[in-house]
N, C-alpha and C positions, 0 to 999 in steps of 0.2 A: 505493498498501503504505499503512494505520494503520504506524504509529511500529511496533518491537517492541522493549522494552528486557530490560535483567534484573533480576529483585526477590529481595528476601527470601523463598525460599521456608518455609515451615512443615510438617514433616514426621514421619511417623512414629519412635521409637525401638524397635524391634520387643525391644530387649533390656529394657521397661517393661512394651512393651503390646503385645507378639505378634507372628506371624508375619503379616506382610501382606495372606495370603489372606485372611485372618481380620477383618481391624481394615478393609481397604480397599474397594471398590463399586461396581456400577455405577451408573452415571447417576442420578435418585431414582424419573425419568419410566419408565422400562423396570422398578424393582418396582415387583412384585406384593402384597396383602397379607400371603400367604403368605411368601415370598421375605421380606419382611419383618421379620416376628416373627423367621426365622429368621437372620437375620443380628446381632436382637439380640439375638437365647441366645445367640449365639456365642461372643463378647464383648463385655466390659462396657468394651474402646475403642472396638468396631463406629463408623466413621463415617458407621452410619447412624443412634446416634444423637444426631449433629445435625445432619445431613439430613434426615432423614421423625419428628424427634425428638419422641417418647411426652407427653402434653402438650393443653391444650387450642386449638381451632386462631385461637379470637379474639385477638389480638395485647394487647388490653385487660383477659381476665381472667387472675389474679390466677397460673395457675398453666398457664402458657402453653406450649408447648412453645419457641416460639423465646426466649424468658426461657432455659429447661434449657438449649438448643444454648448459646446462651451462656456459661454459669456451669457448661458440662462445659467451652468447650473452656478457659476460664481453669486451670479446676479441674486437664486433664489437661497445660496444659504444668506451672502449680509441681510437680505431680509427676515431672515428666523424660518422659511419655508422648510428646511431643510435644516437637519444639526446632527451634529457627530457625538458619537456614542462616548460618554465619559470616561472606557477604559476598553479597552481588547476585550470583544464574545465573539460565544459562537454564537449559533441563536435558533433553538429548535422550531424543525419547522413540522406546519398539521396542516394536509390537507384532507377536507370530508367530500365525496362524494355523498351527495342524497340519494334516499332511495328511486328509484325510477319505477314508469310502469305503472298499471290503472285503466281501467275505461278498456278491459276485454283484453288487456296488454297483460303477461307475469309480469311482476312487482319480481324488482332488483332491487335486494339490501342496497342500503348505504355499508361506505367502506369508508373509515381515515389510515392516510396514509402518512407515515411518521418519518422522519429525517433532521437533518443538523445543518447547516448553512456553518460553510468555516469558508480560511482559508487555506489553500488546496496548493502544495511546492507542485509548481508545472516542469513536466521529463519529458523528454523527448518520445514518442511515437512508440509504443513496440517493447516497451518497459513493462514500472504499473500502473499505466495508459493506457487503452486502451481506444481503441475507434472501432465502428462497424461497420461504416456509409465514407463510401468519396465525395471529398467536399469540392466544390468548384473555385475559381478565383475570383471572378467579380463578386463574391457577397464577403470574403477573403477582405479583400481592400477596402470594401464601405466599413466593416468594422472595423479595419483595421485605420481606418482617415478616423475615426468617430472616437477609438480609444488614445492615436494619438493626439485629439483637439481633446476631449474630456479629463485624460489620464487615470479613468474611472471607468470599475467593472461595472454596468448595469441590473446586469439581470446572471443570475448563476446561472453555470454549466449544472448542468443534471448528471451526477454520475448513479453506477448504482457498482455496490460489492455480493457477495453473498461470506455472511458472517453467522449467521443471529446471534450466538448466544453475546460475545464482546458488540455489539452493535446495537442488537437492543436496548442493553444495560445501560449503552451510553446514551441514547433517544433517551430515556427512561426518570433522565436523567435534570430534564426542565423542569423549574419554581414551577408551582401549586400554582391556583387560583386563573384568573381571567387572564388573555391575554391580552399584551399592549398593543398591539398588533393583531389589528381584526377585520376582515374584509370579504364579502360574497362577492363573487366572480359573475359575470354573466350566463354562468352557464350553472349558477348556482352552487360550484362550489364552494365551499367557508375556509379562509387560510389563516391561520392566530399563527401567532409568531412572539417566541420568548425572548428574551438575549438571557446567556450565560455567564457567567460570570469565569475566565479559566480556574481552574482548580485539581487539587489534586488526585482525584478520583478519576474525575473525567482524565484529565492528560494522561495518563494511564489506563484508561481503558481506552482510548483514542488509538493509546501511541502497539498496544494489544489487535488491533484489526483483524489480521493474521493476513496473511500471505499473498493469498489470496487479489489479480488484479481489479486495476475500479474498471468498470466499465461505461465509456463515454453513452450514456440514453439519447444526451437532446444536446447540443450546441457542440456539434464538430467546428465548424464554421471560427464559435467565438473561441474556441478552445488553439486549431492554428494562430487564429489571431494573437489570442496572446503569447504563443510559442517565438512568431514573429516579434511581437514589440520585445516580450524581454531578449530575443540577440540583436536588438535594435540597441535597447537601453546598457546591455552588457556594451557594446562595442562603445558609446559617448562615458558613461557612468559606471559601469560594473555592477556588483549586486545590488540590488537591492527593497523594495517592496513588489512592483516587476513580477519576480522570481517567483511568483502566490498568481491561484487567480480562486476567481469570486465559485462555491459550487457549496449545490445541493447535494448532499451522500444520502440516501436511500438503499436500502437490505432489501436486495429482492425476494430472497426466499423465504421475510416475513412479513413480509408487506404486499406481498399477492400482486405484482403491479401487470396494469392492464397495457398488451403494446397494440394499440391500434393500426392499419394499415391505412397511406397514402394509395388513395383510389390512382390509376395512371385516365386518364383524359387525353385520346392520339386526335392531334389537331390537322395533322396531317402523316399521307403515308398510304396503303395499302390495307384494306380491312382484314381486321379476320377469318381467317376461312372457318363454313356452315357445320364446324364441327361439333357435336358435343348434345347433351339433351336441353330440347326446349319447352320455355317455362313463360311463360303467363306476365308477368313481371318484376318488377325492382325485387320488392319481399320475398316474392320465390324465389330469382334468383340467389338475393342474399341467403337465405337457409339454409341450404345444405353445405356453406363453404367452412373448408377445413383444414388447416393448416397441413395437420399427418397426412391428409387425406394430396395434398396439391391441387385444391377446386382451386380454380378462379371462374368469375362469373363472369359474360363480354354481355357489351350493349354494340346493336352497327345497326346494319339495314341492310335488306334484303333486297333479291333482283328489283322487289316489286316498290321498294322503295315503301316501306315497313318496318317501322323501327320494331328487332328479335332482339330477346332476351334468353340467354343459353348457356351452362354449367357446362365443363371442360375440364380435363387434366391435362399439365402439366410434366412435365418428364423432368426429376433430377432430385433433391436434395433437399425438406426443410430450408428456411424460409420459402415461401410458396412465392414472396416476392424475386427474390432469387431468379427461380426459378423457371418466372412468368418472361423472363427475362434472356435468358441464356435461351428458352427451349424455344421464346414467339414470336417478342416482342424487338431484340433489337436487329430481326430482321426483315419485318412490317412498318416501325417508325421510325425514323432520324429519333437522335436522343433531345436536338433543341422542340419535338417538335410535341412536346409531350408537358401536359399539364400535369399537374401536381393534386389533391383535395380528398377530406376528411370527412367530405359529407356526399354516400353515395346518390342523396337525390339528387344532389350539384353536380354527379355526373352524367346523372340520367338526362340529365333537365340538357347539358349540352348537346348529347346528342342529340337528344326531340325537335332542338328550337335550330340543327342546324350545322351548328356550330360548327361540331367534332362529326371524324371519320366515325371515331369506336373509343370507346369507354370498357378500362377492366379494372370488375372488383376480386378487393384481394381480400381476404382471413386475417382475423387477428392470428400472432405468434405470443411464444412467450419468452421472457430475457437469457433461459437458456439455450435455447436454438439457437440469441443469435449469436452467442457468447461461444457458441459449439464452432459457427463459421467464425469468429476472430481465433478459436486455438488451434485452426483445419489454418491459419495464414491468409483470412481470405477475405471480403468485406462486401458490404452488398449495395450493389444501389445508392445512388441519392434520393435524398426522402422515401428511404422504405417501412421508416418508424414514427409513431406517432405513442409514444406514451405519454398514458394520460393518467392525473388528471399532473397540472404543470405549475409551478413553482410563476408565481405573481413578480412582476417588474416591475420594481419601484418599491418592495418594499424591505428593501433592503438594500445596499448599496456598497462598493466598495473604493475608500478612494485611495490612490496613488500616489498622496503628496499633501503638501499642505492645505489647505485652506483660503480664499479669499482673494485672488489678484490672477490675472491674463498675462502670459509674458507677450515681447513681441510679436507674437509669428499668429496669437490669440487665443494660443493656446491656457488650458488650467495650467495654473500652477503649485 
């Protein structure tokens, strides 16, 4: 395991900024353009003003989004909308999913995912930190420009371990009583967070989390950004706080994590062959999909132009998303013709409206199957997994320098 340390957190002061529900947000890469505007309009202190700021995308432009984010970060802290913790802390973090179902659908019980937010020592890929998805250059360049400007980790990387006994003991050390940071998100998930001042018992537990490597569940581009930023700062300044990255650590063996799929929407290329079992509609297509069976659903149009739904098998090994690409999708669709959506209904509508050639529906998978891929020295295609629920951006941030000023380049320093 990489070393996990406390850090001086930067949090919203709700007395100035307003409720956490409107100033925090989902991770940047799951916010649609429409949702981004909703967040920007909801509050002048929404973290989206930092994470997806308005302005030019070229960092060299005088009105670029990254300098704007850095300026806002400094202003908010000087205004008291953001406050630094008085001492380094860990942060116990809980995400409670409400029961789902009713009105004829089976009820799915609620559940709570427990984790710990900390400063995790950055290590090169392949040692004690394992990736499972490929990354693309453009998102890394975007996140790197933002990190250079703000010198703050705005949202945590989501890391998964397998060490029930020690990790559960560590997580259970959170203070009793109401959480000082408490927000319910757009999907009804309740996010609660407690600062924990470092103490000997907690430190001992964290030092004994075992030898199992940490798997990056969500945040491959952010972790890659942190690696590159560390290299830059080492070259100019040597070791420092940039040697760590803000991380939520969760034990997958104890938390029964849901790993939902990103469905594939094909915007160009050849339609899939009309093979497999014909289905009546979207719900009937989704119902039989199983990762262990390598079953997928397809939505496309038949020779008469009618929308058709099918369930078919693909060849390979789980997770099914990898088999889909190797057996079928990589030969049918250019990679840049694919869109990735969590909502199967959105994929369905894209085909029905004539915007897409086809959609490919995938089953959920498990953290263990993902780790099996990594342990074989392989990776999954980009946007293969959607760990849910996700931590909220802005619940706590990790500054990499002192407060209160911008350098001549417009960067927080």
